[in-house]
C-alpha positions as CSV (number, residue, x, y, z in Angstrom):
1,X,88.0,-30.5,20.1
2,X,87.9,-34.4,19.8
3,X,88.1,-36.7,22.7
4,X,90.0,-40.1,22.3
5,X,90.4,-41.8,25.7
6,X,89.8,-40.9,29.3
7,X,91.6,-42.8,32.1
8,X,90.3,-42.4,35.7
9,X,92.0,-43.7,38.8
10,X,90.6,-43.3,42.4
11,X,88.5,-40.3,41.1
12,X,85.2,-39.3,42.6
13,X,82.9,-42.4,42.9
14,X,85.3,-44.5,40.8
15,X,87.4,-46.2,43.4
16,X,89.5,-48.3,41.0
17,X,91.0,-47.7,37.6
18,X,88.6,-47.1,34.6
19,X,89.1,-46.2,31.0
20,X,86.6,-44.7,28.6
21,X,87.3,-45.1,24.9
22,X,85.6,-42.2,23.1
23,X,87.0,-43.3,19.7
24,X,85.0,-46.5,19.9
25,X,81.9,-44.7,21.2
26,X,82.0,-42.1,18.4
27,X,82.8,-44.5,15.6
28,X,79.1,-44.5,14.5
29,X,78.6,-40.7,15.0
30,X,76.9,-39.4,18.1
31,X,76.7,-41.4,21.4
32,X,74.6,-40.9,24.5
33,X,75.7,-41.3,28.2
34,X,72.8,-42.5,30.2
35,X,72.2,-44.1,33.6
36,X,70.6,-43.8,37.0
37,X,71.2,-40.8,39.2
38,X,74.6,-41.1,40.9
39,X,76.0,-43.5,38.3
40,X,78.8,-41.2,37.6
41,X,77.8,-39.5,34.3
42,X,78.6,-36.0,35.6
43,X,81.9,-37.2,37.0
44,X,83.1,-38.1,33.5
45,X,82.5,-34.5,32.4
46,X,84.1,-33.2,35.6
47,X,87.1,-35.4,34.9
48,X,87.4,-33.9,31.4
49,X,87.3,-30.4,33.0
50,X,90.0,-31.4,35.6
51,X,92.2,-32.8,32.8
52,X,91.9,-29.7,30.7
53,X,92.1,-27.0,33.4
54,X,93.2,-28.8,36.6
55,X,90.0,-27.9,38.5
56,X,86.4,-29.3,38.5
57,X,83.5,-27.3,36.8
58,X,82.7,-23.9,38.4
59,X,79.2,-25.0,39.4
60,X,80.2,-28.2,41.2
61,X,81.9,-28.6,44.6
62,X,83.4,-32.1,43.7
63,X,85.7,-34.0,46.0
64,X,88.3,-35.4,43.6
65,X,89.7,-38.2,45.9
66,X,87.5,-41.3,46.1
67,X,86.6,-42.3,49.7
68,X,86.6,-46.0,48.7
69,X,90.0,-46.0,46.9
70,X,93.0,-48.0,48.3
71,X,95.4,-45.9,50.4
72,X,98.3,-46.5,48.0
73,X,96.3,-45.7,44.8
74,X,96.8,-42.1,43.8
75,X,94.0,-40.1,42.3
76,X,94.8,-39.1,38.7
77,X,93.1,-38.3,35.4
78,X,94.7,-38.9,31.9
79,X,93.0,-37.5,28.8
80,X,94.0,-38.0,25.2
81,X,92.4,-35.2,23.1
82,X,92.9,-33.4,19.8
83,X,92.9,-29.6,20.1
84,X,93.4,-27.4,17.0
85,X,94.9,-30.3,15.1
86,X,97.3,-31.3,17.9
87,X,96.8,-34.7,19.6
88,X,97.8,-34.2,23.3
89,X,97.9,-36.4,26.3
90,X,97.2,-34.6,29.6
91,X,97.9,-36.3,32.9
92,X,96.8,-34.6,36.1
93,X,97.7,-35.7,39.6
94,X,95.9,-33.4,42.1
95,X,97.2,-32.5,45.5
96,X,96.3,-35.3,48.0
97,X,97.5,-37.1,51.1
98,X,99.3,-40.4,50.6
99,X,100.9,-43.0,53.0
100,X,104.5,-42.5,53.8
101,X,107.0,-44.8,52.1
102,X,108.8,-45.3,55.4
103,X,107.1,-45.3,58.8
104,X,103.5,-44.6,59.7
105,X,101.3,-41.6,58.8
106,X,100.6,-39.7,55.7
107,X,102.5,-37.1,53.6
108,X,101.3,-34.5,51.1
109,X,101.5,-35.4,47.4
110,X,101.9,-32.1,45.5
111,X,99.9,-31.4,42.3
112,X,101.6,-32.6,39.1
113,X,100.8,-32.0,35.5
114,X,102.3,-33.9,32.5
115,X,101.6,-32.6,28.9
116,X,102.7,-34.7,25.9
117,X,102.1,-34.4,22.1
118,X,101.8,-37.2,19.6
119,X,104.4,-36.8,16.9
120,X,105.9,-38.9,14.1
121,X,109.7,-39.4,13.8
122,X,111.7,-39.6,10.6
123,X,110.8,-43.3,10.1
124,X,107.0,-42.6,10.3
125,X,106.6,-44.1,13.8
126,X,104.6,-42.3,16.3
127,X,105.7,-41.4,19.9
128,X,104.7,-39.1,22.7
129,X,107.0,-36.1,23.1
130,X,106.9,-34.4,26.5
131,X,106.0,-30.7,26.2
132,X,105.9,-29.5,29.8
133,X,105.7,-30.5,33.4
134,X,104.8,-27.0,34.6
135,X,101.1,-26.5,35.7
136,X,101.2,-22.9,34.4
137,X,102.8,-23.7,31.0
138,X,100.4,-26.5,30.4
139,X,97.4,-24.3,31.3
140,X,98.6,-21.6,29.0
141,X,99.1,-24.1,26.1
142,X,95.6,-25.7,26.5
143,X,93.9,-22.3,26.9
144,X,95.5,-21.0,23.8
145,X,94.5,-24.1,21.8
146,X,90.9,-24.2,23.1
147,X,90.4,-20.4,23.1
148,X,88.2,-20.6,26.2
149,X,88.8,-20.2,29.9
150,X,87.4,-22.8,32.4
151,X,84.4,-20.6,33.1
152,X,83.6,-20.2,29.4
153,X,84.2,-23.9,28.8
154,X,81.7,-24.9,31.5
155,X,79.1,-22.4,30.2
156,X,79.3,-23.3,26.5
157,X,80.4,-27.0,26.4
158,X,79.4,-28.4,29.8
159,X,75.9,-27.0,30.2
160,X,74.5,-27.4,33.8
161,X,72.0,-30.3,33.7
162,X,69.3,-28.8,35.9
163,X,69.4,-25.4,34.2
164,X,69.2,-27.1,30.7
165,X,66.2,-29.1,31.8
166,X,64.5,-25.9,33.1
167,X,65.3,-24.3,29.7
168,X,63.6,-27.1,27.8
169,X,60.4,-26.9,29.9
170,X,60.2,-23.1,30.4
171,X,58.3,-20.5,28.5
172,X,59.6,-17.7,26.3
173,X,60.3,-15.2,29.1
174,X,61.7,-17.9,31.4
175,X,63.9,-19.1,28.6
176,X,65.3,-15.6,28.2
177,X,66.2,-15.5,31.9
178,X,67.7,-19.0,31.9
179,X,69.8,-18.2,28.8
180,X,71.0,-15.0,30.4
181,X,72.0,-17.1,33.5
182,X,73.7,-19.8,31.4
183,X,75.6,-17.5,29.1
184,X,75.9,-14.5,31.5
185,X,74.2,-12.1,29.1
186,X,73.7,-9.7,31.9
187,X,77.0,-8.1,30.9
188,X,75.3,-6.8,27.7
189,X,72.8,-5.1,29.9
190,X,75.7,-3.7,31.9
191,X,77.2,-2.4,28.5
192,X,73.8,-0.8,27.7
193,X,73.7,0.9,31.1
194,X,77.3,2.0,30.7
195,X,76.6,3.4,27.2
196,X,73.5,5.3,28.5
197,X,75.6,6.7,31.4
198,X,78.3,7.5,29.0
199,X,75.8,9.4,26.8
200,X,74.6,11.4,29.7
201,X,78.1,12.2,30.8
202,X,79.1,13.2,27.3
203,X,76.0,15.5,27.0
204,X,77.0,17.1,30.3
205,X,80.6,17.5,29.1
206,X,79.2,19.0,25.9
207,X,77.1,21.6,27.8
208,X,80.0,22.4,30.1
209,X,82.3,22.8,27.0
210,X,79.8,25.1,25.4
211,X,79.6,27.2,28.5
212,X,83.5,27.3,28.7
213,X,83.7,28.4,25.0
214,X,81.2,31.2,25.6
215,X,83.0,32.2,28.8
216,X,86.3,32.2,27.0
217,X,84.8,34.1,24.1
218,X,83.4,36.8,26.4
219,X,86.8,37.1,28.2
220,X,88.6,37.3,24.9
221,X,86.2,40.0,23.7
222,X,86.9,42.0,26.8
223,X,90.6,41.6,26.7
224,X,90.9,42.3,22.9
225,X,89.9,45.9,23.0
226,X,88.5,48.0,20.1
227,X,91.8,47.9,18.2
228,X,91.5,44.2,17.3
229,X,87.8,44.5,16.2
230,X,86.6,41.4,18.2
231,X,82.9,41.8,17.1
232,X,83.7,40.4,13.6
233,X,82.8,36.7,13.5
234,X,82.4,36.3,17.3
235,X,80.6,33.1,18.5
236,X,77.0,33.5,19.7
237,X,75.2,31.4,22.3
238,X,72.1,31.4,20.1
239,X,74.0,29.6,17.3
240,X,75.7,26.4,18.6
241,X,77.5,25.9,15.2
242,X,79.6,29.0,15.8
243,X,81.0,27.5,19.1
244,X,83.2,24.9,17.4
245,X,85.2,25.6,14.2
246,X,84.1,29.2,13.7
247,X,84.9,30.0,17.3
248,X,88.4,28.5,16.9
249,X,88.9,30.5,13.6
250,X,87.7,33.7,15.3
251,X,90.1,33.2,18.3
252,X,92.9,32.3,15.8
253,X,92.4,35.5,13.9
254,X,92.4,37.6,17.1
255,X,95.5,35.8,18.2
256,X,97.2,36.6,14.9
257,X,96.3,40.3,15.2
258,X,97.4,40.3,18.8
259,X,100.7,38.7,17.7
260,X,101.3,41.5,15.1
261,X,100.5,44.1,17.7
262,X,102.9,42.4,20.1
263,X,105.7,42.4,17.5
264,X,105.2,46.1,16.8
265,X,105.2,46.8,20.6
266,X,108.4,44.7,20.9
267,X,110.1,46.7,18.2
268,X,109.2,50.0,19.9
269,X,110.4,48.6,23.2
270,X,113.7,47.6,21.7
271,X,114.2,51.2,20.3
272,X,113.3,52.6,23.7
273,X,115.7,50.2,25.4
274,X,118.6,51.4,23.1
275,X,117.8,55.1,24.0
276,X,117.6,54.2,27.7
277,X,121.0,52.5,27.4
278,X,122.6,55.5,25.8
279,X,121.2,57.8,28.5
280,X,122.5,55.5,31.2
281,X,126.0,55.5,29.7
282,X,126.1,59.3,29.7
283,X,124.8,59.3,33.3
284,X,127.6,56.9,34.3
285,X,130.3,59.1,32.7
286,X,128.9,62.1,34.6
287,X,128.9,60.2,37.9
288,X,132.5,59.1,37.4
289,X,133.6,62.7,36.8
290,X,131.8,63.9,39.9
291,X,133.4,61.1,42.0
292,X,136.9,62.1,40.7
293,X,136.3,65.7,41.5
294,X,135.1,64.8,45.0
295,X,138.2,62.6,45.6
296,X,140.5,65.4,44.5
297,X,138.9,67.8,47.0
298,X,139.3,65.2,49.8
299,X,142.9,64.6,49.0
300,X,143.7,68.3,49.0
301,X,142.1,68.8,52.4
302,X,144.1,65.7,53.8
303,X,147.3,67.2,52.5
304,X,146.7,70.5,54.3
305,X,145.9,68.6,57.5
306,X,149.2,66.6,57.3
307,X,151.2,69.8,56.8
308,X,149.7,71.3,59.9
309,X,150.6,68.2,62.0
310,X,154.2,67.8,60.8
311,X,155.8,69.0,64.1
312,X,153.6,66.6,66.2
313,X,154.5,63.8,63.8
314,X,158.3,64.4,64.4
315,X,157.8,64.1,68.2
316,X,155.9,60.9,67.8
317,X,158.7,59.5,65.6
318,X,161.4,60.2,68.3
319,X,159.2,58.4,71.0
320,X,158.8,55.4,68.7
321,X,162.6,55.1,68.3
322,X,163.2,55.2,72.0
323,X,160.4,52.6,72.5
324,X,162.1,50.3,69.9
325,X,165.4,50.5,71.8
326,X,163.7,49.7,75.1
327,X,162.0,46.8,73.5
328,X,165.3,45.1,72.9
329,X,166.1,45.1,76.6
330,X,162.6,44.0,77.8
331,X,163.1,40.2,77.1
332,X,166.2,40.0,79.3
333,X,164.4,41.8,82.1
334,X,161.4,39.5,81.8
335,X,163.7,36.5,81.8
336,X,165.5,37.6,85.0
337,X,162.2,38.1,86.8
338,X,160.9,34.7,85.6
339,X,164.1,32.9,86.7
340,X,163.8,34.4,90.2
341,X,160.2,33.3,90.4
342,X,161.1,29.8,89.3
343,X,164.0,29.6,91.8
344,X,161.6,30.4,94.6
345,X,159.1,27.8,93.5
346,X,161.9,25.2,93.1
347,X,163.0,25.8,96.7
348,X,159.4,25.4,97.9
349,X,159.0,22.1,95.9
350,X,162.3,20.8,97.4
351,X,161.1,21.5,100.9
352,X,157.8,19.7,100.2
353,X,159.5,16.7,98.6
354,X,161.9,16.2,101.6
355,X,159.0,16.1,104.0
356,X,157.7,13.0,102.0
357,X,161.1,11.2,102.1
358,X,162.1,8.5,104.6
359,X,163.9,9.8,107.7
360,X,167.3,8.4,106.6
361,X,167.0,10.1,103.2
362,X,165.6,13.5,104.4
363,X,169.1,15.0,105.2
364,X,171.0,13.7,102.2
365,X,172.3,15.9,99.5
366,X,171.4,15.9,95.8
367,X,174.1,13.4,94.7
368,X,173.4,11.1,97.6
369,X,169.7,11.1,96.8
370,X,170.6,10.2,93.2
371,X,172.6,7.2,94.3
372,X,169.8,6.0,96.7
373,X,167.3,6.4,93.8
374,X,169.4,4.1,91.5
375,X,169.7,1.4,94.2
376,X,165.9,1.5,94.7
377,X,165.2,1.3,91.0
378,X,167.6,-1.8,90.7
379,X,165.7,-3.5,93.6
380,X,162.3,-2.8,91.9
381,X,163.6,-4.2,88.6
382,X,164.6,-7.5,90.2
383,X,161.3,-7.8,91.9
384,X,159.5,-7.1,88.6
385,X,161.6,-9.9,86.9
386,X,160.3,-12.4,89.6
387,X,156.6,-11.5,89.0
388,X,156.1,-13.7,85.8
389,X,157.5,-16.7,87.8
390,X,154.9,-16.1,90.5
391,X,152.1,-15.9,87.9
392,X,153.3,-19.1,86.2
393,X,153.3,-20.9,89.6
394,X,149.7,-19.8,90.3
395,X,148.7,-21.0,86.8
396,X,150.3,-24.4,87.4
397,X,148.4,-24.8,90.6
398,X,145.1,-23.9,88.8
399,X,145.8,-26.4,86.0
400,X,146.7,-29.1,88.5
401,X,143.4,-28.6,90.3
402,X,141.4,-28.8,87.0
403,X,143.3,-32.0,86.0
404,X,142.4,-33.6,89.3
405,X,138.7,-32.7,88.7
406,X,138.8,-34.1,85.2
407,X,140.4,-37.3,86.5
408,X,137.6,-37.8,88.9
409,X,135.0,-37.2,86.2
410,X,136.7,-39.7,83.9
411,X,136.8,-42.3,86.7
412,X,133.0,-41.8,87.1
413,X,132.4,-42.1,83.3
414,X,134.5,-45.4,83.2
415,X,132.4,-46.8,86.0
416,X,129.1,-45.8,84.2
417,X,130.4,-47.3,80.9
418,X,131.2,-50.6,82.6
419,X,127.7,-50.7,84.1
420,X,126.1,-49.9,80.7
421,X,128.2,-52.7,79.0
422,X,127.1,-55.2,81.6
423,X,123.5,-54.4,80.8
424,X,123.9,-54.6,77.0
425,X,123.1,-58.3,76.4
426,X,119.8,-58.0,78.2
427,X,118.8,-54.9,76.2
428,X,119.8,-56.6,72.9
429,X,117.5,-59.5,73.8
430,X,114.7,-57.1,74.6
431,X,115.2,-55.3,71.2
432,X,115.2,-58.6,69.3
433,X,111.9,-59.6,71.0
434,X,110.4,-56.2,70.1
435,X,111.6,-56.5,66.5
436,X,110.1,-60.0,66.2
437,X,106.8,-58.7,67.6
438,X,106.8,-55.8,65.1
439,X,107.3,-58.2,62.2
440,X,104.5,-60.4,63.4
441,X,102.2,-57.3,63.8
442,X,103.2,-56.2,60.2
443,X,102.3,-59.6,58.8
444,X,99.0,-59.5,60.7
445,X,98.3,-56.0,59.4
446,X,98.8,-57.1,55.8
447,X,96.4,-60.1,56.4
448,X,93.9,-57.7,58.0
449,X,94.2,-55.3,55.1
450,X,93.4,-58.0,52.6
451,X,90.5,-59.2,54.8
452,X,89.3,-55.6,55.1
453,X,89.4,-55.2,51.3
454,X,87.4,-58.4,50.9
455,X,84.9,-57.3,53.6
456,X,84.5,-54.0,51.9
457,X,83.6,-55.8,48.6
458,X,81.2,-58.0,50.5
459,X,79.6,-54.9,52.2
460,X,79.2,-53.2,48.8
461,X,77.6,-56.4,47.4
462,X,75.3,-56.6,50.4
463,X,74.2,-53.0,49.9
464,X,73.5,-53.7,46.2
465,X,71.6,-56.8,47.2
466,X,69.4,-54.8,49.7
467,X,68.8,-52.2,47.0
468,X,67.8,-55.0,44.5
469,X,65.5,-56.6,47.2
470,X,63.8,-53.3,47.8
471,X,63.3,-52.9,44.0
472,X,61.9,-56.5,43.7
473,X,59.6,-55.9,46.7
474,X,58.2,-52.7,45.1
475,X,57.8,-54.5,41.8
476,X,56.0,-57.4,43.4
477,X,53.7,-54.9,45.2
478,X,53.0,-53.2,41.9
479,X,52.4,-56.5,40.3
480,X,49.9,-57.6,43.0
481,X,48.2,-54.2,42.8
482,X,47.9,-54.5,39.0
483,X,46.8,-58.2,39.3
484,X,44.0,-57.2,41.8
485,X,42.9,-54.3,39.6
486,X,42.9,-56.6,36.6
487,X,40.9,-59.3,38.5
488,X,38.4,-56.6,39.6
489,X,38.0,-55.3,36.1
490,X,37.6,-58.9,34.8
491,X,34.9,-59.6,37.4
492,X,33.1,-56.4,36.5
493,X,33.3,-57.3,32.8
494,X,32.0,-60.8,33.5
495,X,29.1,-59.5,35.6
496,X,28.2,-57.0,32.9
497,X,28.2,-59.8,30.3
498,X,26.1,-62.0,32.5
499,X,23.6,-59.2,33.0
500,X,23.4,-58.7,29.2
501,X,22.9,-62.5,28.7
502,X,20.2,-62.5,31.4
503,X,18.4,-59.7,29.6
504,X,18.5,-61.6,26.4
505,X,17.3,-64.8,27.8
506,X,14.3,-63.3,29.8
507,X,11.3,-63.3,27.5
508,X,9.5,-60.1,27.0
């Protein structure tokens, strides 16, 4: 992996737009990023991680959006890098809130990813070809070229600063622990534990398998019987080697012998089945003959019984013929009885019906009642013909009432519209005044925004001035302290020299 350029905008502590040219920095070989605490060194590495994977390093809870950036300046990171021989340009715009284009308030800016590759056309001129705008496709492409996930990249490439400092100053045992924490070597201990557990489990399974083999061998020995001679080559618990291949060969040999015995038994069973079938055929023939003889005896007895009842049968035949002749007359007799009953019922119904008639119709005959019925039906038909006209008249009355109500509502709406039109000029003047006030407020807001930006710059400059003043004060104090210490040392040196001179000048 080779970095070329890194472009930051409203990212972390960088409120404006900044570009880092790694090609220029690495032209002489290695380069060093240094600065005071909080200068933004780690933010550059975090920006590289965000550009490659879309998220900051796993050990940092970094706020991507700068608190000091202008509201309309989006947070984004653009990285030009060469991965596996491909020069790519990765542009990441994380999810963030931005001002609305129209109106007040903020709206959500969704996360966007743009991946491009530097390529040469047929004329040898370079250009950026767009590969993908999908976050998932870009992540898969970058991970395939790097060969590392975000967690692996942070562990191997972006070493945590504090942990690496501890590693440089720690002893051998502490370095081992720190290396395990940095590169997550605890998984190898987990593998060792898993292998040890697997070894114990396999040993347990081996012992259980041996017990199963011995149990199966004992059961096979019992089931085989003396004819198969199971004692030859049988596995023994005292010799584990006989529990694998030899046990399988022993069981296979017994199975082969048992198969031969089974085939012989099957042949004998087939012969016995044939003999049993022949005996069953002979038995069926005998049973059929016995059934025919029994049927013959029953038929002979029935014939004798019929001959004895011949006279009785002749009498019954004569009675049947007379009954058939009487059956022909029975319908007529039943019809006459039914007609008499119906006549009686009809007379009763007529009497009941005449009691319900009007007095002038109660004494009329059948023909006169028929004529009166026809006149009444004609009158009813005329009245029914007039019913639709009556319904139409009622509908007209209902419609007329609705139209009158609608007319009254329209009159009220016309009066309201006239009143609203009379008030329109005043409302228009009010709206124009409000529009002019809004425009004035907008111009004032723009002026205040520029003033606010200038004031923010002055506040930052004042903060830096205060910091520098504190540093100068501390330096002056250190200088005065060093000057006093130097003066004291000089006076001590002078006194000692004067004492030495005095000793030399005093005669002994």
